[in-house]
LUMSE-499204 format. One line per 3 residues: number of its first residue (from 1); for each residue x, y, z of N, C-alpha, C, O. Coordinates in Angstrom, 1 decimal, decimal comma, always signed. Layout:
# residues N
NUM = X/Y/Z/X/Y/Z/X/Y/Z/X/Y/Z; ...
END
This chain:
# residues 232
1 = +0,7/-1,3/+0,1/+0,0/+0,4/-0,2/+0,9/+1,2/+0,2/+1,6/+1,2/+1,1; +0,6/+2,2/-1,0/+1,3/+3,4/-0,8/+0,6/+4,0/+0,1/-0,5/+3,7/+0,6; +1,8/+5,4/+0,7/+1,3/+6,1/+2,0/+0,2/+6,8/+1,5/-0,8/+6,7/+2,2
4 = +0,1/+7,5/+0,2/-1,2/+8,0/+0,0/-2,6/+7,2/+0,2/-3,6/+7,6/+0,6; -2,3/+6,0/-0,1/-3,6/+5,6/+0,0/-3,9/+4,8/+1,3/-5,0/+4,4/+1,5; -2,8/+4,5/+2,2/-3,1/+4,7/+3,7/-3,8/+5,7/+4,2/-4,9/+5,6/+4,8
7 = -3,1/+7,0/+3,9/-3,8/+8,2/+4,5/-4,8/+8,5/+4,0/-5,3/+9,3/+4,8; -5,4/+8,4/+3,0/-6,9/+8,7/+2,3/-7,7/+7,4/+2,9/-8,9/+7,5/+3,1; -7,0/+6,2/+3,1/-8,0/+5,0/+3,2/-8,5/+5,1/+5,0/-9,4/+4,3/+5,4
10 = -7,7/+6,0/+6,0/-8,1/+6,4/+7,3/-10,0/+6,4/+7,4/-10,7/+6,9/+6,5; -10,2/+5,9/+8,3/-11,9/+5,9/+8,6/-12,1/+7,1/+9,4/-13,2/+7,6/+9,4; -11,3/+7,8/+10,1/-11,2/+8,9/+10,8/-10,2/+9,8/+10,6/-9,0/+9,6/+10,5
13 = -10,7/+11,2/+10,5/-9,4/+12,0/+10,1/-8,6/+12,1/+11,1/-9,0/+12,2/+12,2; -7,3/+12,2/+10,7/-5,9/+12,5/+11,1/-5,9/+13,6/+12,4/-6,3/+14,7/+12,0; -5,6/+13,4/+13,7/-5,6/+14,2/+15,1/-3,9/+14,2/+15,5/-3,4/+15,3/+15,7
16 = -3,1/+13,1/+15,7/-2,0/+12,9/+16,1/-1,0/+12,6/+15,3/-1,2/+11,6/+14,7; +0,2/+13,1/+15,1/+1,2/+12,4/+14,8/+2,4/+12,1/+15,6/+3,2/+12,9/+16,0; +2,4/+10,6/+15,9/+3,5/+10,3/+17,2/+5,0/+9,9/+16,4/+5,1/+9,0/+15,5
19 = +5,9/+10,7/+16,7/+6,9/+10,5/+16,0/+8,0/+9,3/+16,7/+7,9/+9,1/+18,0; +8,6/+8,7/+16,3/+9,8/+8,1/+16,9/+11,3/+8,9/+17,0/+11,7/+9,6/+16,0; +12,0/+8,7/+17,9/+13,0/+9,7/+17,9/+14,2/+9,0/+17,7/+14,9/+10,0/+17,6
22 = +14,9/+8,1/+17,5/+16,1/+7,7/+17,4/+16,0/+7,3/+15,6/+15,0/+6,6/+15,4; +16,7/+7,7/+14,5/+16,2/+7,5/+13,3/+15,2/+8,0/+12,4/+15,1/+7,7/+11,2; +14,4/+8,8/+13,2/+13,5/+9,5/+12,5/+13,4/+11,1/+12,9/+12,6/+11,8/+12,2
25 = +14,0/+11,6/+13,8/+14,3/+12,5/+14,4/+15,8/+13,1/+14,8/+16,2/+14,2/+14,6; +16,4/+11,9/+15,2/+17,5/+12,2/+15,7/+18,7/+11,1/+15,0/+18,6/+9,9/+15,2; +19,5/+11,6/+14,3/+20,5/+10,7/+13,9/+21,5/+9,9/+14,8/+22,7/+10,0/+14,5
28 = +21,1/+9,3/+15,6/+21,6/+8,8/+16,6/+22,2/+7,3/+16,5/+23,3/+6,8/+16,9; +21,4/+6,7/+15,9/+21,6/+5,1/+15,9/+23,1/+4,5/+15,3/+23,4/+3,4/+15,6; +23,7/+5,2/+14,7/+24,6/+5,0/+15,0/+25,6/+4,9/+15,5/+26,4/+4,0/+15,4
31 = +25,8/+5,8/+16,4/+26,8/+6,2/+17,5/+26,3/+5,1/+18,8/+27,1/+4,4/+19,5; +24,8/+5,0/+18,9/+24,5/+4,0/+19,9/+25,0/+2,6/+19,8/+25,3/+1,9/+20,8; +24,9/+2,1/+18,3/+25,5/+1,0/+18,1/+26,9/+0,6/+17,8/+27,4/-0,4/+17,4
34 = +27,7/+1,8/+18,2/+29,4/+1,7/+18,5/+29,7/+1,5/+19,9/+30,5/+0,8/+20,4; +28,3/+2,4/+20,4/+28,9/+2,3/+22,1/+28,7/+0,7/+22,4/+29,6/+0,1/+22,9; +27,2/+0,0/+22,0/+26,7/-0,8/+22,1/+27,8/-2,1/+21,7/+28,1/-3,1/+22,4
37 = +28,3/-1,7/+20,8/+29,0/-3,4/+19,7/+30,5/-3,1/+21,0/+31,0/-4,2/+21,3; +31,0/-2,0/+21,5/+32,0/-2,0/+21,9/+32,0/-2,7/+23,6/+32,8/-3,4/+24,1; +30,6/-2,1/+24,2/+30,4/-2,9/+25,8/+30,1/-4,2/+25,4/+30,3/-5,0/+26,3
40 = +29,6/-4,8/+24,4/+29,0/-6,2/+24,1/+30,7/-7,1/+23,9/+30,9/-8,3/+24,4; +31,4/-6,5/+23,3/+32,7/-7,1/+22,8/+33,2/-7,2/+24,3/+33,6/-8,3/+24,7; +33,2/-6,3/+25,1/+34,1/-6,4/+26,2/+33,4/-7,5/+27,4/+34,0/-7,7/+28,4
43 = +32,5/-7,9/+27,2/+32,0/-8,8/+28,0/+32,3/-10,1/+27,3/+32,5/-11,1/+28,0; +32,4/-10,1/+26,1/+33,0/-11,4/+25,4/+32,4/-11,6/+24,0/+33,3/-11,8/+23,1; +31,2/-11,4/+23,7/+30,4/-11,5/+22,5/+31,2/-10,4/+21,7/+31,0/-9,2/+21,9
46 = +32,2/-10,8/+20,6/+32,5/-9,9/+19,7/+31,2/-9,4/+18,8/+30,3/-10,1/+18,3; +31,4/-7,8/+18,7/+30,4/-7,3/+17,7/+31,2/-6,0/+16,9/+32,2/-5,4/+17,1; +30,2/-6,0/+16,1/+30,7/-4,7/+14,9/+29,1/-4,0/+15,4/+28,0/-4,5/+15,7
49 = +29,5/-2,4/+15,1/+28,6/-1,3/+15,0/+27,2/-2,0/+14,2/+26,0/-1,9/+14,5; +27,8/-2,5/+13,2/+26,7/-3,0/+11,9/+25,8/-4,1/+12,7/+24,6/-4,1/+12,9; +26,9/-5,2/+13,3/+25,7/-6,4/+13,7/+25,1/-5,6/+14,9/+23,9/-5,8/+15,1
52 = +25,7/-4,7/+15,6/+24,7/-4,2/+16,7/+23,4/-3,5/+16,2/+22,3/-3,5/+16,8; +23,5/-3,1/+15,0/+22,6/-2,3/+14,9/+21,2/-3,4/+14,4/+20,0/-3,3/+14,8; +21,8/-4,4/+13,3/+20,7/-5,4/+13,0/+20,3/-6,3/+13,9/+19,3/-7,1/+13,8
55 = +21,1/-6,2/+15,0/+20,2/-7,3/+16,0/+19,7/-6,1/+16,9/+19,1/-6,8/+17,7; +19,7/-5,3/+17,0/+19,4/-4,3/+18,5/+18,4/-2,9/+18,0/+17,8/-2,1/+18,8; +18,6/-2,9/+16,4/+17,6/-1,3/+16,3/+16,2/-1,8/+16,7/+15,7/-2,9/+16,5
58 = +15,5/-0,7/+17,4/+14,6/+0,0/+17,9/+14,2/-0,7/+19,2/+13,1/-0,4/+19,7; +15,2/-1,8/+20,0/+14,6/-2,2/+21,6/+15,5/-1,0/+22,6/+16,4/-0,2/+22,5; +14,9/-1,5/+23,4/+15,2/-0,7/+24,9/+16,3/-1,6/+25,6/+16,4/-2,8/+25,5
61 = +17,4/-0,7/+26,3/+18,3/-1,4/+26,8/+17,7/-2,6/+27,8/+18,1/-3,8/+27,7; +16,8/-2,2/+28,6/+15,8/-3,1/+29,1/+15,9/-4,6/+28,4/+16,6/-5,5/+28,9; +15,1/-4,6/+27,2/+14,8/-5,5/+26,3/+16,3/-6,3/+26,0/+16,4/-7,5/+26,2
64 = +17,4/-5,2/+25,3/+18,5/-6,2/+25,6/+19,3/-6,6/+26,1/+20,3/-7,1/+25,7; +19,0/-6,6/+27,0/+20,1/-7,1/+28,4/+19,8/-8,9/+28,3/+20,7/-9,7/+28,4; +18,4/-9,3/+28,1/+18,3/-10,7/+28,5/+18,6/-11,5/+27,1/+18,7/-12,7/+27,0
67 = +18,8/-10,4/+25,8/+19,3/-11,2/+24,9/+20,8/-11,5/+24,7/+21,4/-12,4/+24,1; +21,3/-10,4/+25,5/+23,1/-10,5/+25,6/+23,3/-11,8/+26,9/+24,1/-12,7/+26,9; +22,6/-11,6/+27,8/+22,8/-12,8/+28,7/+22,5/-14,3/+27,9/+23,2/-15,3/+27,8
70 = +21,4/-14,2/+27,6/+21,4/-15,7/+26,4/+22,7/-16,0/+25,6/+23,4/-17,0/+25,7; +23,0/-14,9/+24,9/+24,5/-15,6/+24,5/+25,4/-15,5/+24,9/+26,4/-15,9/+24,4; +25,3/-15,0/+26,0/+27,0/-15,0/+27,0/+26,6/-16,3/+27,7/+27,5/-17,0/+28,1
73 = +25,4/-16,6/+28,0/+25,5/-17,6/+29,0/+25,3/-17,1/+30,4/+25,2/-17,9/+31,3; +25,3/-16,1/+30,7/+25,6/-15,9/+32,2/+25,0/-14,4/+32,2/+24,7/-13,8/+31,1; +24,8/-13,6/+33,7/+24,2/-12,3/+33,9/+25,5/-11,8/+33,2/+26,6/-12,3/+33,0
76 = +24,8/-10,3/+32,9/+25,5/-9,4/+32,9/+26,5/-8,4/+34,2/+25,8/-8,4/+35,3; +27,4/-7,9/+34,4/+27,7/-7,7/+35,6/+26,9/-6,6/+36,1/+26,3/-5,8/+35,4; +26,8/-6,6/+37,6/+26,0/-5,4/+38,1/+26,3/-4,0/+37,7/+27,4/-3,7/+37,5
79 = +25,3/-3,3/+37,6/+25,5/-2,0/+37,0/+25,8/-2,1/+35,6/+25,5/-1,0/+35,1; +26,3/-2,9/+34,7/+26,7/-3,2/+33,4/+25,4/-1,6/+32,9/+25,7/-0,4/+32,7; +24,1/-2,3/+32,9/+23,4/-1,4/+32,1/+23,2/-0,1/+32,5/+23,0/+0,6/+31,6
82 = +23,2/+0,4/+33,5/+23,3/+1,9/+34,1/+24,4/+2,6/+33,5/+24,2/+3,7/+32,9; +25,9/+1,9/+33,5/+27,0/+2,3/+33,0/+27,0/+2,6/+31,5/+27,5/+3,6/+31,0; +26,3/+1,4/+30,9/+26,4/+1,7/+29,3/+25,2/+2,9/+29,0/+25,4/+3,5/+28,0
85 = +24,2/+3,1/+29,7/+23,4/+4,1/+29,4/+23,8/+5,3/+29,9/+23,3/+6,4/+29,9; +24,6/+5,1/+30,3/+25,8/+6,9/+31,2/+26,6/+7,0/+29,7/+26,6/+8,0/+28,9; +27,4/+5,8/+29,5/+28,3/+6,1/+28,1/+27,6/+6,5/+26,7/+28,0/+7,2/+25,8
88 = +26,4/+5,9/+26,7/+25,3/+6,4/+25,9/+25,1/+8,3/+25,9/+25,6/+9,2/+25,2; +24,3/+8,3/+26,9/+24,1/+9,6/+27,2/+25,6/+10,6/+26,6/+25,4/+11,6/+25,9; +26,8/+10,1/+27,2/+27,8/+11,0/+27,3/+28,2/+11,0/+25,4/+28,8/+12,0/+25,0
91 = +28,0/+10,3/+24,9/+28,7/+9,9/+23,6/+27,6/+11,0/+22,9/+27,9/+12,1/+22,4; +26,5/+10,8/+22,9/+24,9/+11,4/+22,7/+25,2/+12,9/+22,6/+25,4/+13,5/+21,5; +25,3/+13,5/+23,6/+25,5/+14,8/+24,1/+26,7/+15,6/+23,2/+26,5/+16,7/+22,8
94 = +28,0/+14,8/+23,0/+28,8/+15,3/+22,1/+28,6/+15,3/+20,2/+29,0/+16,2/+19,4; +28,0/+14,2/+19,8/+27,5/+13,8/+18,7/+26,3/+13,8/+17,8/+26,3/+13,6/+16,6; +25,3/+14,0/+18,7/+24,1/+13,7/+17,7/+23,6/+14,6/+17,1/+23,6/+15,7/+17,6
97 = +23,0/+14,5/+15,6/+22,7/+15,7/+14,9/+21,3/+14,9/+14,5/+20,9/+13,8/+14,8; +20,6/+16,2/+13,9/+19,2/+15,8/+13,5/+19,2/+15,0/+12,4/+20,1/+14,5/+11,7; +18,3/+14,9/+12,3/+18,0/+14,0/+10,6/+17,7/+15,0/+9,8/+17,0/+16,0/+10,1
100 = +18,2/+14,8/+8,5/+17,6/+15,8/+7,3/+16,6/+16,2/+7,5/+15,8/+15,3/+7,5; +15,8/+17,6/+7,7/+14,7/+17,7/+7,7/+13,7/+17,8/+8,7/+12,5/+18,1/+8,5; +14,5/+17,5/+9,9/+13,4/+17,1/+11,2/+13,0/+18,6/+11,6/+11,8/+18,8/+11,6
103 = +13,7/+19,4/+11,9/+13,1/+20,8/+12,2/+11,9/+21,2/+11,6/+10,8/+21,6/+12,1; +12,4/+21,0/+9,9/+11,2/+21,5/+9,1/+9,9/+20,9/+9,5/+9,0/+21,7/+10,0; +9,8/+19,2/+9,3/+8,7/+18,7/+9,3/+8,2/+18,9/+10,6/+7,0/+18,9/+10,6
106 = +8,7/+19,0/+11,9/+7,8/+19,6/+13,0/+7,2/+20,8/+13,0/+6,3/+20,9/+13,8; +7,5/+21,8/+12,4/+7,2/+22,9/+12,1/+5,9/+22,8/+11,3/+4,7/+23,1/+11,5; +6,5/+22,2/+10,4/+5,5/+22,0/+9,2/+3,8/+21,3/+9,8/+2,7/+21,6/+9,3
109 = +4,3/+20,3/+11,1/+3,2/+19,8/+11,2/+2,6/+20,6/+12,2/+1,3/+20,6/+12,1; +2,9/+21,3/+13,1/+2,3/+22,3/+13,9/+1,6/+23,5/+13,0/+0,7/+24,1/+13,5; +2,0/+23,8/+11,9/+1,1/+24,5/+11,2/-0,2/+24,2/+10,3/-1,0/+25,0/+9,9
112 = -0,2/+22,8/+10,3/-1,1/+22,3/+10,0/-2,9/+22,1/+10,9/-4,0/+21,7/+10,7; -2,0/+22,6/+12,0/-2,9/+22,3/+13,2/-2,8/+20,9/+13,8/-3,6/+20,7/+14,7; -2,1/+20,0/+13,4/-1,7/+19,3/+14,1/-1,1/+19,0/+15,2/+0,0/+19,3/+15,3
115 = -1,6/+18,3/+16,2/-1,1/+18,0/+17,6/+0,3/+16,8/+17,3/+0,1/+16,0/+16,3; +1,1/+16,8/+17,8/+2,2/+15,9/+17,6/+2,8/+15,3/+18,9/+2,8/+16,0/+20,0; +3,3/+14,4/+18,9/+4,4/+14,0/+20,3/+5,7/+12,9/+19,8/+6,0/+12,7/+18,6
118 = +6,4/+12,4/+20,9/+7,5/+11,8/+20,5/+7,5/+10,3/+21,2/+7,3/+10,5/+22,4; +7,7/+9,2/+20,9/+7,7/+8,2/+21,6/+9,0/+7,4/+21,6/+9,4/+7,0/+20,5; +9,4/+7,2/+22,4/+10,7/+6,5/+22,3/+11,1/+5,6/+23,5/+10,9/+5,8/+24,7
121 = +12,0/+4,0/+22,6/+12,6/+3,4/+23,7/+14,2/+3,9/+24,2/+15,1/+3,1/+24,5; +14,2/+5,1/+24,2/+15,1/+5,9/+25,0/+14,9/+6,4/+26,2/+13,7/+6,6/+26,7; +16,0/+6,6/+27,0/+15,3/+7,2/+28,5/+15,2/+8,5/+28,3/+15,8/+9,0/+27,4
124 = +14,4/+9,6/+29,3/+14,2/+10,8/+29,0/+15,7/+11,2/+29,1/+16,1/+11,9/+28,2; +16,6/+10,9/+30,2/+18,0/+11,7/+29,7/+18,6/+11,7/+28,4/+19,3/+12,6/+28,0; +18,3/+10,6/+27,5/+19,2/+10,3/+26,4/+18,7/+11,4/+25,7/+19,4/+12,3/+25,3
127 = +17,1/+11,4/+25,5/+16,0/+12,3/+24,8/+16,7/+13,7/+25,2/+17,6/+14,0/+24,3; +16,6/+14,3/+25,9/+17,3/+15,5/+26,3/+18,3/+15,6/+25,7/+18,4/+16,6/+25,0; +19,5/+14,8/+25,9/+20,8/+15,2/+25,2/+21,1/+15,4/+23,9/+21,9/+16,1/+23,3
130 = +19,8/+14,4/+23,4/+20,2/+14,5/+22,0/+19,1/+15,7/+21,3/+19,1/+16,1/+20,2; +18,5/+16,0/+22,2/+17,5/+17,0/+21,4/+18,3/+18,2/+21,6/+18,4/+19,1/+20,7; +18,9/+18,3/+22,9/+19,4/+19,7/+23,4/+20,8/+19,9/+22,2/+21,0/+21,0/+21,7
133 = +21,5/+18,5/+21,9/+22,8/+18,9/+21,2/+22,0/+19,2/+20,0/+22,4/+20,3/+19,5; +21,0/+18,8/+19,2/+20,8/+19,1/+18,0/+19,9/+20,8/+18,0/+19,5/+21,4/+16,9; +19,8/+21,1/+18,9/+18,8/+22,5/+19,0/+17,6/+22,5/+18,9/+17,0/+23,5/+18,6
136 = +17,1/+21,4/+19,3/+15,5/+20,9/+18,9/+14,8/+20,7/+20,2/+13,6/+20,4/+20,2; +15,5/+21,0/+21,4/+14,7/+20,5/+22,6/+13,6/+21,7/+23,0/+12,5/+21,3/+23,6; +13,8/+22,9/+22,9/+12,7/+23,7/+23,2/+11,6/+23,5/+22,3/+10,5/+23,9/+22,6
139 = +11,8/+22,7/+21,1/+10,6/+22,3/+20,5/+9,7/+21,6/+20,8/+8,5/+21,6/+20,5; +10,6/+20,5/+21,4/+9,8/+19,2/+21,8/+9,8/+19,2/+23,2/+10,0/+18,0/+23,5; +9,7/+19,8/+24,3/+9,9/+19,9/+25,4/+8,6/+19,9/+25,8/+7,9/+20,8/+25,3
142 = +8,0/+18,8/+26,9/+6,8/+18,4/+27,0/+6,0/+17,6/+26,3/+4,9/+17,2/+26,6; +6,5/+17,2/+25,4/+6,3/+16,1/+24,1/+6,3/+14,5/+24,1/+5,5/+13,7/+23,6; +7,7/+14,4/+25,1/+8,4/+13,6/+25,2/+7,9/+12,1/+26,2/+7,7/+12,1/+27,4
145 = +7,7/+11,1/+25,4/+7,5/+9,4/+25,8/+8,4/+8,9/+25,9/+9,0/+8,9/+24,9; +9,0/+8,2/+27,0/+9,9/+7,0/+27,3/+9,4/+5,8/+27,5/+8,2/+5,6/+27,8; +10,0/+4,9/+27,2/+9,8/+3,3/+27,5/+9,9/+3,6/+29,0/+9,4/+2,6/+29,5
148 = +10,3/+4,4/+30,0/+10,5/+4,2/+31,3/+9,2/+4,7/+31,9/+8,9/+5,0/+33,1; +8,6/+4,7/+30,9/+6,9/+5,7/+31,8/+6,2/+4,8/+31,4/+5,1/+5,0/+31,9; +6,1/+3,8/+30,8/+5,2/+2,5/+30,7/+5,5/+1,6/+31,0/+6,7/+1,4/+31,0
151 = +4,7/+0,4/+31,5/+5,0/-1,1/+31,3/+6,0/-1,7/+30,9/+7,0/-2,3/+31,4; +5,6/-1,6/+29,7/+6,3/-2,2/+28,7/+6,9/-1,3/+27,1/+6,0/-0,7/+26,4; +7,8/-1,2/+26,8/+8,3/-0,5/+25,6/+7,8/-1,0/+24,6/+6,8/-1,7/+24,7
154 = +8,5/-0,6/+23,4/+8,3/-1,1/+22,4/+9,1/-2,5/+22,1/+10,1/-2,8/+22,7; +8,5/-3,5/+20,8/+7,2/-3,7/+20,4/+5,7/-3,6/+21,1/+4,7/-3,4/+20,5; +5,8/-3,6/+22,4/+4,7/-3,6/+23,2/+3,8/-2,7/+22,6/+4,4/-2,0/+21,8
157 = +2,6/-2,3/+22,7/+1,6/-1,0/+22,4/+2,0/-0,1/+23,1/+2,4/+0,9/+22,5; +2,1/-0,2/+24,7/+2,0/+0,7/+25,7/+2,4/+2,0/+25,2/+1,4/+2,7/+25,3; +3,1/+2,4/+24,9/+4,1/+3,6/+24,9/+3,2/+4,6/+23,8/+2,8/+5,7/+24,3
160 = +2,9/+4,2/+22,6/+2,0/+4,5/+21,6/+0,8/+4,8/+22,7/+0,6/+6,0/+23,1; +0,1/+3,7/+23,1/-1,5/+4,3/+23,5/-1,1/+5,5/+24,9/-2,0/+6,2/+25,2; +0,0/+5,5/+25,5/+0,3/+6,5/+26,5/+0,6/+8,1/+25,8/+0,1/+9,2/+26,3
163 = +1,4/+8,1/+24,9/+1,1/+9,2/+24,1/-0,2/+9,4/+23,1/-0,3/+10,4/+22,4; -0,8/+8,7/+23,1/-2,4/+9,0/+22,4/-3,2/+9,6/+23,7/-3,7/+10,7/+23,7; -3,1/+8,5/+24,8/-4,0/+9,5/+25,9/-3,7/+10,8/+26,8/-4,6/+11,5/+27,4
166 = -2,2/+11,1/+26,7/-1,9/+12,1/+27,0/-2,5/+13,1/+25,9/-2,9/+14,1/+26,5; -2,7/+13,3/+25,0/-3,3/+14,0/+23,9/-4,8/+13,8/+23,8/-5,5/+14,5/+23,0; -5,4/+12,8/+24,7/-6,6/+12,8/+24,4/-7,1/+12,5/+23,0/-8,0/+13,1/+22,3
169 = -6,4/+11,4/+22,7/-6,8/+10,9/+20,9/-7,2/+10,0/+20,9/-6,8/+9,4/+21,9; -8,1/+9,2/+20,2/-8,4/+7,9/+20,3/-7,1/+7,1/+19,3/-6,7/+7,8/+18,3; -6,5/+6,0/+19,6/-5,6/+5,5/+18,6/-5,9/+5,3/+17,0/-5,1/+5,1/+16,1
172 = -7,5/+5,2/+16,8/-7,4/+5,4/+15,5/-7,4/+6,7/+14,8/-7,7/+6,8/+13,6; -7,2/+7,8/+15,6/-7,0/+9,0/+15,1/-5,4/+9,6/+15,3/-5,1/+10,8/+15,3; -4,6/+8,2/+15,3/-3,4/+8,6/+15,2/-2,5/+8,5/+13,9/-3,1/+8,3/+12,8
175 = -1,4/+8,6/+13,8/-0,6/+8,1/+12,9/+0,8/+8,2/+13,5/+1,2/+9,2/+14,0; +1,7/+7,0/+13,4/+3,1/+6,8/+13,9/+4,1/+6,9/+12,9/+3,9/+6,1/+12,0; +5,5/+7,9/+12,6/+6,6/+7,3/+12,0/+7,2/+7,0/+12,8/+7,4/+7,4/+13,9
178 = +7,7/+5,6/+12,0/+8,8/+4,9/+12,7/+9,9/+4,1/+11,7/+9,5/+3,5/+10,7; +11,2/+4,4/+12,0/+12,1/+3,6/+11,3/+12,4/+2,1/+11,5/+13,2/+1,6/+10,7; +11,7/+1,1/+12,9/+12,1/-0,2/+13,3/+11,0/-0,6/+13,0/+9,9/-0,1/+13,0
181 = +11,4/-2,3/+12,8/+10,1/-3,2/+13,0/+9,7/-3,3/+14,4/+8,7/-4,0/+14,5; +10,2/-2,9/+15,5/+9,6/-3,5/+16,9/+8,8/-2,1/+17,0/+7,7/-2,0/+17,6; +9,4/-0,7/+16,4/+8,3/+0,4/+16,5/+7,1/-0,3/+15,7/+6,2/-0,9/+16,2
184 = +7,3/-0,1/+14,5/+6,0/-0,7/+13,7/+5,2/-1,5/+14,6/+4,0/-1,2/+14,9; +5,9/-2,5/+14,9/+4,8/-3,8/+15,3/+4,0/-3,3/+16,8/+2,9/-3,8/+17,2; +4,7/-2,4/+17,5/+3,9/-1,9/+19,0/+2,7/-0,8/+18,0/+1,5/-1,1/+18,0
187 = +3,2/+0,1/+17,3/+1,9/+0,8/+16,8/+1,2/-0,2/+16,2/+0,4/-0,4/+17,1; +1,1/-0,6/+15,7/+0,2/-1,6/+14,7/-0,7/-2,4/+16,0/-1,9/-2,7/+15,8; -0,2/-2,8/+17,2/-0,9/-3,5/+18,1/-1,5/-2,6/+18,6/-2,5/-3,1/+19,1
190 = -1,5/-1,0/+18,9/-2,1/+0,0/+19,7/-3,0/+0,1/+18,7/-3,8/+0,9/+19,1; -3,7/-0,5/+17,1/-4,4/+0,2/+16,6/-4,0/+1,2/+15,7/-4,8/+1,5/+14,8; -2,9/+1,8/+15,8/-2,5/+2,8/+14,4/-1,9/+2,6/+13,3/-1,2/+1,6/+13,0
193 = -2,2/+4,0/+12,3/-1,5/+3,6/+11,2/-0,3/+3,9/+11,1/-0,1/+4,7/+12,0; +0,9/+3,7/+10,4/+2,0/+3,6/+10,3/+3,0/+4,2/+9,1/+2,7/+3,8/+7,9; +3,7/+4,8/+9,1/+4,8/+5,6/+7,8/+5,9/+5,1/+8,2/+6,5/+5,8/+9,0
196 = +6,3/+3,9/+7,8/+7,8/+3,4/+7,7/+8,8/+4,5/+7,1/+8,6/+4,7/+6,0; +9,7/+5,1/+7,6/+10,8/+5,8/+7,2/+11,9/+5,2/+6,6/+12,4/+4,4/+7,4; +12,4/+5,3/+5,6/+13,6/+4,6/+5,4/+14,2/+5,2/+4,3/+13,7/+5,0/+3,2
199 = +15,3/+6,0/+4,5/+15,7/+7,0/+3,9/+17,1/+6,4/+3,1/+18,1/+6,1/+3,8; +17,0/+6,2/+1,9/+18,4/+5,5/+0,9/+17,7/+3,9/+1,0/+18,4/+3,0/+0,5; +16,9/+3,5/+1,5/+16,6/+2,0/+2,0/+15,7/+1,6/+1,2/+15,0/+2,5/+0,8
202 = +15,3/+0,2/+0,8/+13,8/-0,3/+0,2/+12,9/-0,3/+1,2/+11,7/-0,1/+0,8; +13,1/-0,4/+2,7/+12,2/-0,1/+3,4/+11,4/-1,8/+3,5/+10,2/-1,8/+3,9; +11,8/-2,9/+3,2/+10,9/-3,9/+2,7/+11,0/-4,5/+4,0/+10,2/-5,4/+3,9
205 = +11,5/-4,4/+5,0/+11,1/-5,2/+6,1/+10,1/-4,6/+6,8/+9,3/-5,3/+7,3; +10,1/-2,7/+6,8/+9,2/-2,0/+7,2/+8,0/-2,1/+7,0/+7,1/-2,2/+7,8; +7,7/-2,0/+5,6/+6,7/-2,9/+4,6/+6,2/-4,0/+5,4/+5,2/-3,9/+6,1
208 = +6,9/-5,0/+5,4/+6,4/-6,6/+5,9/+5,7/-6,2/+7,5/+4,7/-6,8/+7,9; +6,4/-5,3/+8,0/+6,2/-5,2/+9,3/+4,5/-4,6/+9,5/+3,8/-4,7/+10,6; +4,1/-3,8/+8,5/+3,1/-3,2/+8,4/+2,9/-2,0/+8,3/+1,8/-1,6/+8,7
211 = +4,1/-0,9/+7,7/+4,4/+0,1/+7,7/+3,7/+0,6/+5,8/+3,4/-0,3/+5,0; +3,7/+1,9/+5,5/+3,7/+2,1/+4,4/+4,9/+3,1/+4,3/+4,8/+4,2/+4,9; +6,0/+2,8/+3,6/+7,0/+3,3/+3,4/+7,2/+4,7/+2,6/+6,7/+4,8/+1,4
214 = +7,9/+5,7/+3,2/+8,4/+7,0/+2,6/+9,8/+7,1/+2,8/+10,2/+6,3/+3,7; +10,9/+7,9/+2,0/+12,1/+7,8/+1,8/+12,6/+9,0/+2,7/+13,6/+8,9/+3,5; +11,8/+10,2/+2,7/+12,5/+11,4/+3,4/+11,3/+12,1/+4,0/+10,1/+11,9/+3,6
217 = +11,5/+13,0/+5,3/+10,7/+13,6/+5,9/+10,0/+14,7/+5,4/+9,0/+15,1/+6,0; +10,6/+15,5/+4,1/+9,9/+16,2/+3,6/+8,5/+15,5/+2,8/+8,0/+16,5/+2,2; +8,0/+14,7/+2,6/+6,8/+13,6/+2,2/+5,9/+13,9/+3,2/+4,8/+14,0/+2,8
220 = +6,0/+13,9/+4,7/+5,1/+13,7/+5,6/+4,3/+15,1/+5,6/+3,1/+14,8/+6,0; +4,3/+16,4/+5,3/+3,6/+17,0/+5,5/+2,2/+16,9/+4,6/+1,2/+17,1/+5,2; +2,1/+16,6/+3,4/+1,3/+16,5/+2,2/+0,5/+15,1/+2,6/-0,7/+15,0/+2,4
223 = +1,2/+14,0/+3,3/+0,6/+13,0/+3,7/-0,2/+13,4/+5,1/-1,4/+13,1/+5,1; +0,1/+13,9/+5,8/-0,8/+14,3/+7,2/-1,9/+14,8/+6,2/-2,9/+14,3/+6,2; -1,6/+15,9/+5,5/-3,1/+16,8/+5,3/-4,1/+15,7/+4,4/-5,3/+15,8/+4,6
226 = -3,5/+14,7/+3,3/-4,3/+13,7/+3,5/-5,3/+13,0/+4,4/-6,4/+12,5/+4,3; -4,5/+13,1/+5,5/-4,9/+12,0/+6,6/-6,1/+13,1/+7,4/-6,9/+12,6/+8,2; -5,9/+14,1/+7,2/-6,5/+15,0/+8,2/-8,1/+15,0/+7,5/-9,0/+15,0/+8,3
229 = -8,2/+14,9/+6,4/-9,7/+15,1/+5,1/-10,1/+14,0/+5,2/-11,4/+13,8/+5,3; -9,0/+12,5/+5,3/-10,2/+11,4/+5,1/-11,0/+11,3/+6,7/-10,8/+11,9/+7,7; -12,2/+10,4/+6,2/-13,0/+9,6/+6,8/-14,2/+10,5/+7,3/-15,1/+10,2/+8,1
232 = -14,0/+11,8/+6,5/-15,4/+13,0/+6,8/-16,8/+12,7/+6,1/-17,7/+13,5/+6,3
END
């Protein structure tokens, strides 16, 4: 299904956009993968940043730990998860950059009169440093939802449902912009339409997970406009 068909076929008008953070608004996944790969390799599971991204893209640290422990056959050391989180925050504070068109799409979404929020498997601490480093924090302040706010992060629907509830919007009136299969899975489980963001990629995995794929953030405002007019 094309993004245009998805938005035009909505049964109710679009009222809320929920953006993922990493890989959609902030170009931080490469940095995070470097930090994770190094930390996991030190534990004895040799891993490259590329392998880390394939295995852990879209996962929270909480969900990563059982995978790592299963591979190692032993628990990670006490405090390892907190230390890794601190390393990520420090690295992202210095090196995180915005995805091309991120600020423009947030401005355009607001200009359409659409509410929007950000739902991420990152912690609030990580999001604050990433958005601060990219100059976007003032724009997103008060709109951020972390996996730590809910019982389960993505791929469970909890995070998206919490974002919608905060905005007072039913799930069917939302659309989610995601770049990972766990995120798409969670959004679909929440009963929301999903636009899969795959710049420079085919997006086949995102499409198989249930998203309509777009290649740039610049495509989104026109699609949101179609969604706002649908179902009337």
